[in-house]
C-alpha positions as CSV (number, residue, x, y, z in Angstrom):
1,X,0.0,0.1,0.1
2,X,1.5,3.4,-0.9
3,X,0.7,6.7,0.6
4,X,0.7,9.8,-1.2
5,X,-0.2,13.3,-0.1
6,X,-0.9,16.4,-2.4
7,X,-1.8,19.5,-1.6
8,X,-4.7,20.8,-3.5
9,X,-3.5,24.1,-3.4
10,X,-0.1,26.3,-4.2
11,X,1.6,27.7,-1.2
12,X,2.1,31.4,-1.6
13,X,5.1,32.9,0.0
14,X,3.9,36.5,0.4
15,X,1.2,35.0,2.6
16,X,3.2,32.8,4.4
17,X,6.3,34.9,4.9
18,X,5.3,36.9,8.1
19,X,4.2,33.8,9.9
20,X,7.4,31.9,8.9
21,X,9.6,34.6,10.1
22,X,7.5,34.8,13.5
23,X,8.2,31.1,13.9
24,X,11.6,31.2,15.9
25,X,9.9,33.9,18.4
26,X,6.9,31.3,18.7
27,X,9.2,28.2,19.3
28,X,11.2,30.4,21.8
29,X,8.0,31.3,23.8
30,X,6.8,27.8,23.4
31,X,9.9,26.3,25.1
32,X,9.9,29.0,27.9
33,X,6.3,27.9,28.8
34,X,7.2,24.0,28.5
35,X,10.0,24.4,30.9
36,X,8.1,26.6,33.3
37,X,5.5,23.8,33.4
38,X,8.1,21.1,33.8
39,X,9.8,23.2,36.6
40,X,6.2,23.3,38.0
41,X,6.0,19.3,38.1
42,X,9.3,19.0,39.4
43,X,8.7,21.1,42.4
44,X,5.3,19.1,43.2
45,X,7.0,16.1,42.9
46,X,9.7,17.1,45.3
47,X,7.1,18.5,47.7
48,X,5.2,15.1,47.3
49,X,8.4,13.1,47.9
50,X,9.3,15.0,51.1
51,X,6.1,14.3,52.6
52,X,4.2,17.6,51.7
53,X,1.3,18.6,49.9
54,X,2.4,18.3,46.2
55,X,-0.2,21.5,45.7
56,X,1.9,23.6,47.8
57,X,-1.0,24.5,49.9
58,X,0.2,23.1,53.5
């Protein structure tokens, strides 16, 4: 069985240019957000491992 993907339209650089050029900023923001979330999970795990409330409410 073969798989073929074909766009039913042509990509227009003029319409895509600003989105493509903004991509590094978008990726950087995504990485910061994910890292903040992972840090928060690690802190909750540390609190739970030490017998505390994983939500930090105690």
